[in-house]
matplotlib code that plots the C-alpha trace (Angstrom):
import matplotlib.pyplot as plt

x = [0.2, 1.2, 1.8, 1.1, 2.0, -0.9, -1.1, -2.9, -6.0, -6.4, -9.1, -11.4, -11.6, -15.3, -14.2, -11.4, -13.9, -16.3, -13.8, -12.6, -15.9, -17.6, -15.9, -18.7, -19.1, -20.8, -18.9, -19.1, -19.8, -22.8, -24.4, -24.0, -26.6, -24.6, -27.5, -26.9, -28.5, -27.4, -31.0, -29.2, -29.5, -32.3, -31.7, -33.9, -35.5, -33.9, -35.6, -39.4, -41.8, -44.6, -46.3, -43.7, -45.3, -43.9, -40.3, -38.0, -35.3, -31.5, -29.7, -26.2, -23.6, -21.1, -23.0, -21.0, -22.6, -25.9, -25.0, -22.7, -25.8, -28.2, -25.9, -25.3, -21.5, -21.7, -18.6, -20.9, -23.9, -21.7, -20.1, -23.1, -24.8, -21.5, -22.3, -25.7, -24.9, -22.6, -24.6, -27.6, -25.6, -24.4, -27.8, -29.3, -26.1, -26.5, -30.0, -29.1, -26.4, -28.7, -31.6, -30.6, -29.5, -27.0, -25.6, -22.1, -21.3, -18.1, -15.6, -14.7, -12.4, -10.4, -10.5, -9.5, -7.0, -5.1, -5.5, -5.8, -3.7, -5.4, -4.6, -8.3, -7.8, -9.7, -10.9, -11.9, -9.5, -10.0, -9.0, -9.0, -7.5, -6.5, -5.6, -3.0, -3.4, -0.4, 1.9, 0.0, -3.4, -2.1, -0.7, -4.2, -5.9, -3.9, -4.8, -8.6, -7.7, -6.0, -9.5, -11.3, -9.0, -9.4, -13.0, -12.8, -9.4, -10.3, -10.9, -8.7, -7.3, -5.9, -2.1, -1.1, 0.8, -2.4, -4.7, -6.4, -9.5, -11.0, -11.3, -12.8, -13.2, -13.1, -14.2, -14.1, -14.6, -12.9, -10.4, -6.7, -6.8, -9.8, -8.0, -4.8, -6.9, -8.1, -4.9, -3.8, -6.4, -5.8, -2.0, -1.4, -3.5, -2.6, 0.4, -1.6, -4.6, -2.5, -0.8, -4.2, -4.3, -0.7, -2.8, -6.2, -6.1, -9.2, -9.1, -10.7, -11.7, -13.8, -12.9, -15.8, -15.7, -18.3, -19.4, -21.7, -22.0, -18.9, -16.4, -15.3, -13.8, -12.7, -15.0, -14.1, -15.9, -14.9, -13.7, -15.3, -13.4, -12.3, -14.6, -12.0, -11.9, -8.3, -6.3, -4.5, -2.7, -5.0, -4.8, -7.0, -9.4, -12.6, -14.6, -12.8, -14.2, -13.4, -16.7, -15.3, -12.4, -14.3, -16.2, -13.1, -11.4, -14.6, -14.4, -11.1, -10.9, -13.8, -12.0, -9.4, -11.5, -12.9, -16.5, -16.8, -18.2, -18.1, -20.1, -21.2, -21.0, -22.4, -20.8, -18.0, -14.6, -13.8, -10.5, -11.6, -9.5, -11.0, -13.1, -14.9, -13.4, -15.1, -17.7, -15.3, -15.6, -19.8, -21.2, -21.7, -18.8, -19.7, -20.1, -16.7, -15.0, -17.7, -20.1, -22.7, -24.9, -27.4, -29.9, -31.6, -28.1, -27.7, -29.5, -28.9, -28.6, -28.2, -26.1, -25.7, -22.5, -21.5, -18.8, -19.5, -17.4, -19.6, -23.0, -25.4, -23.6, -24.7, -24.0, -25.5, -23.8, -24.5, -24.4, -24.5, -26.3, -24.6, -24.6, -26.6, -24.3, -21.2, -22.7, -24.1, -20.5, -19.2, -21.7, -21.0, -17.1, -18.2, -20.2, -17.2, -14.8, -17.3, -17.8, -14.0, -13.8, -16.7, -14.2, -10.7, -8.9, -5.4, -2.9, -4.5, -8.1, -7.6, -5.6, -5.5, -5.6, -2.3, -0.3, 3.1, 1.9, -0.2, -3.0, -2.1, -3.7, -3.8, -4.8, -5.3, -6.8, -6.9, -10.0, -7.8, -5.2, -3.0, -2.6, 0.1, 0.8, 0.8, 1.6, 2.0, 1.5, 3.5, 2.9, 3.2]
y = [0.1, 3.4, 5.9, 9.6, 13.0, 15.1, 18.4, 21.3, 22.0, 25.5, 27.5, 29.8, 33.7, 33.3, 30.7, 32.8, 35.9, 33.6, 32.3, 35.8, 37.2, 34.6, 34.3, 31.9, 28.6, 25.3, 22.7, 19.7, 17.1, 18.9, 17.7, 14.0, 12.1, 9.3, 7.1, 3.3, 2.0, -1.9, -2.9, -4.0, -0.7, -1.8, -4.5, -7.6, -9.3, -12.4, -15.6, -16.1, -13.3, -15.7, -14.7, -12.1, -8.8, -6.6, -8.0, -5.2, -5.5, -5.8, -2.6, -2.4, 0.0, -0.5, 0.4, -1.7, -4.7, -4.2, -5.2, -8.1, -9.5, -8.6, -10.6, -13.5, -13.0, -14.4, -12.7, -13.3, -11.4, -8.7, -8.3, -8.3, -5.5, -3.4, -4.1, -3.1, 0.1, 1.0, 0.1, 1.7, 4.9, 5.0, 4.3, 7.4, 9.7, 8.4, 9.7, 12.8, 13.7, 13.2, 14.9, 17.7, 20.7, 21.8, 18.5, 19.3, 20.5, 22.2, 21.8, 25.7, 25.1, 22.9, 25.3, 28.3, 26.9, 24.4, 25.2, 29.3, 29.2, 32.3, 32.2, 30.5, 28.1, 24.8, 24.8, 21.2, 19.7, 15.8, 12.7, 9.4, 6.1, 5.5, 2.7, 3.4, 1.4, -0.6, 0.8, -1.8, -0.2, 3.2, 2.5, 0.9, 4.0, 6.1, 4.3, 5.2, 8.7, 9.1, 7.6, 10.2, 13.0, 12.3, 13.4, 16.3, 17.5, 20.0, 17.5, 17.7, 14.4, 13.1, 12.8, 9.2, 9.6, 11.2, 8.4, 6.7, 5.0, 6.0, 2.8, 4.7, 8.5, 9.6, 13.0, 15.9, 19.6, 20.6, 23.0, 21.9, 22.3, 19.8, 17.6, 17.5, 16.7, 13.7, 12.5, 12.9, 10.7, 8.2, 8.2, 5.1, 3.0, 4.1, 2.0, -1.1, 0.3, 1.3, -2.1, -3.9, -4.7, -6.7, -9.6, -8.9, -9.0, -7.8, -8.1, -6.1, -6.9, -6.0, -2.6, -0.1, 3.5, 5.4, 8.8, 11.5, 15.1, 16.3, 13.6, 10.0, 7.1, 3.7, 1.5, -2.2, -4.6, -7.3, -10.5, -13.9, -17.4, -17.9, -20.6, -23.3, -26.7, -27.3, -26.2, -22.8, -22.5, -19.5, -19.3, -16.1, -16.0, -14.6, -15.0, -11.6, -9.1, -5.3, -4.8, -6.9, -4.7, -1.3, -2.9, -3.6, -0.3, 1.4, -0.6, -0.5, 3.2, 3.9, 1.8, 4.3, 7.0, 8.7, 9.3, 8.3, 11.3, 9.9, 11.2, 7.7, 4.0, 3.2, 0.2, 1.9, 1.2, 3.6, 5.9, 9.2, 10.0, 13.1, 15.9, 18.7, 22.1, 23.8, 23.2, 23.8, 20.5, 20.3, 23.8, 25.2, 26.6, 30.1, 30.0, 28.1, 31.4, 32.7, 34.6, 35.2, 37.2, 34.4, 34.7, 31.3, 29.5, 30.5, 28.8, 30.4, 27.7, 28.2, 25.9, 25.7, 25.1, 21.7, 23.2, 22.9, 26.2, 27.9, 26.2, 29.3, 30.7, 30.1, 31.4, 31.9, 30.3, 31.0, 27.6, 27.3, 24.8, 21.9, 20.9, 18.1, 16.3, 16.7, 15.3, 12.2, 11.9, 12.0, 9.5, 7.2, 7.2, 6.5, 3.5, 2.2, 2.2, 0.2, -2.1, -2.6, -3.1, -5.6, -8.2, -6.8, -9.1, -7.6, -5.8, -3.6, -5.6, -6.5, -5.7, -6.2, -3.6, -2.9, -4.2, -2.3, 0.0, -0.3, 1.9, 5.6, 7.7, 11.0, 14.3, 18.2, 19.4, 16.0, 16.3, 16.2, 13.6, 16.2, 16.4, 14.9, 11.2, 10.9, 7.1, 4.6, 1.0, -1.9, -3.3, -6.5]
z = [0.1, -0.8, 1.8, 1.4, 2.3, 3.7, 1.8, 2.9, 0.7, -0.8, 1.0, -1.2, -0.6, 0.7, 3.6, 4.6, 4.9, 6.5, 8.9, 10.1, 10.3, 12.6, 16.1, 17.1, 15.1, 15.4, 16.6, 14.3, 16.7, 18.2, 14.9, 15.9, 18.0, 19.2, 18.6, 19.0, 15.6, 16.3, 17.8, 20.8, 23.2, 25.2, 27.8, 27.4, 30.7, 32.0, 31.7, 30.5, 30.8, 31.4, 34.6, 35.1, 33.5, 36.4, 36.3, 35.5, 32.6, 34.0, 34.8, 34.3, 36.0, 33.1, 29.7, 27.8, 29.5, 27.9, 24.2, 25.7, 27.8, 24.9, 22.4, 24.8, 25.0, 21.3, 19.3, 16.0, 17.4, 18.8, 15.2, 13.6, 16.0, 15.4, 11.5, 11.8, 13.6, 10.9, 7.8, 9.2, 10.0, 6.4, 4.7, 6.6, 6.0, 2.4, 1.9, 3.7, 1.5, -1.7, -0.3, 1.9, -0.1, 2.5, 3.9, 4.6, 8.1, 8.0, 10.8, 11.4, 14.5, 12.3, 9.5, 11.8, 14.2, 12.1, 8.3, 8.3, 11.6, 12.8, 16.1, 17.3, 20.1, 20.5, 24.2, 24.1, 26.3, 26.9, 28.4, 26.4, 25.7, 22.3, 20.0, 17.3, 14.2, 13.2, 10.1, 7.7, 8.5, 8.0, 4.8, 3.8, 5.0, 3.1, -0.1, 0.9, 1.5, -1.9, -3.4, -1.9, -2.3, -6.0, -6.0, -3.2, -3.3, -0.7, 2.1, 5.5, 5.6, 9.0, 9.0, 9.4, 12.6, 14.1, 13.2, 16.1, 17.5, 20.7, 23.0, 25.8, 26.6, 30.2, 29.5, 26.9, 26.3, 29.7, 31.0, 31.1, 35.1, 35.1, 33.0, 35.2, 38.3, 36.8, 35.5, 39.2, 40.5, 37.8, 37.7, 40.0, 37.8, 34.2, 33.3, 34.1, 32.2, 29.1, 29.3, 29.4, 25.9, 25.9, 27.7, 26.6, 22.6, 20.8, 17.2, 14.6, 11.0, 7.9, 7.4, 5.8, 4.9, 7.4, 6.5, 7.1, 6.1, 8.5, 8.0, 6.7, 8.9, 8.4, 10.9, 12.0, 13.6, 16.4, 14.9, 14.8, 14.6, 11.1, 9.0, 8.0, 7.8, 8.7, 11.8, 10.6, 14.0, 14.9, 18.8, 19.1, 21.7, 19.7, 22.8, 24.0, 21.6, 21.2, 23.0, 25.9, 25.9, 26.2, 29.0, 31.1, 30.2, 31.4, 34.7, 35.5, 34.8, 37.1, 39.7, 39.6, 40.9, 38.3, 37.2, 33.1, 31.2, 27.8, 24.9, 23.4, 24.2, 20.7, 18.8, 16.7, 16.2, 13.8, 12.9, 11.3, 8.3, 6.7, 7.6, 5.5, 6.0, 2.8, 0.3, -2.7, -4.2, -4.0, -4.9, -8.5, -10.3, -10.1, -6.3, -5.3, -5.1, -2.5, -4.8, -2.4, -4.8, -5.7, -2.7, -3.9, -3.3, 0.3, 3.3, 6.8, 9.6, 13.1, 15.6, 19.3, 20.5, 22.1, 23.9, 27.7, 28.3, 25.9, 26.2, 25.6, 22.6, 19.1, 15.6, 12.4, 9.5, 5.7, 3.9, 0.3, -1.6, -3.0, -6.7, -7.2, -9.7, -7.6, -4.5, -6.6, -7.8, -4.0, -2.6, -6.0, -5.0, -1.2, -2.8, -5.0, -2.0, 0.0, -2.5, -2.9, 0.9, 0.9, -0.5, 0.5, 2.7, 2.1, 4.6, 6.9, 6.9, 10.2, 13.5, 17.2, 19.7, 21.2, 18.1, 17.8, 20.3, 23.6, 24.5, 24.5, 27.4, 25.6, 26.9, 25.7, 22.5, 20.7, 18.5, 15.3, 16.5, 18.4, 22.3, 24.3, 25.8, 29.3, 29.3, 26.5, 26.7, 25.9, 22.5, 21.1]

ax = plt.figure().add_subplot(projection="3d")
ax.plot(x, y, z, "-o")
ax.set_aspect("equal")
plt.show()
């Protein structure tokens, strides 16, 4: 697989002016509902319900136990739940991209702070545990990024060293001081937490391109035993899935003395690979340089900030209607990539969490792969 260098996309005069004019802007993640679409989110009742109409369904202190319970600890059912979530989400996103006149949600913090470098500070400080994909997965992702870039050259691509999947988010959108206090509390347990994958190995397989109006990601699902008539020497414990790992990480992190304030526990193992910072690739050519003189091409939308430090602020951002044929070409590209991935079994199609590097306890402004490492785990 080819490696790639991430080029800084050109930014239109309109977008520069818009970024400079708007000090308040919607956060892209405020547009995500983080809804579990797997169909396994509601705990089932234990045993027969005959004559037990008043019996309450089981409750769990650890949210990851819900799916494990509902899937009967069966790795095949857990894989199916992860796959149902991502395919359902893609279907909903695909429909929105093709029917919504303004489906692209730009990441203004990324644009202003990382691309234009205008002095904007990203106030969203986080504490997370990341899994870093091994080099063959990074190379495979570079190939997918190249295919996306060929159709949308102004996409912002996640640099290869920044690629990650979040195994567990402790908290997000906090002050540095708040994060520092959490780290102090967890410090005695951190090395054991980040080393956890050395002895508890969860395999991820079957990459798929997941997408919406703000970003693209490569998503994986927990592995199941290989269907083979002969012993191929595979000694991996498939009963211990990625969702079991997330459950355990939640448990041991909470035991260290902190509360888990994660945005979501949806069944997803994804690596964000690209984000939208401009509509340049999807609007009519006569609007590509920001000609705002065509009123029917402009829609005004208001978004509330999701940043907990600025919860009451909102901004009105003019959004340009996309060109239908360009969006159809974009969606066609997404479909073609997923058709290819449906049968792909080459390098990067599977990996074990903790391979090459153990878990990365990361703090700071890390939405785009930044931040700093507190403790790095032992890889295998």
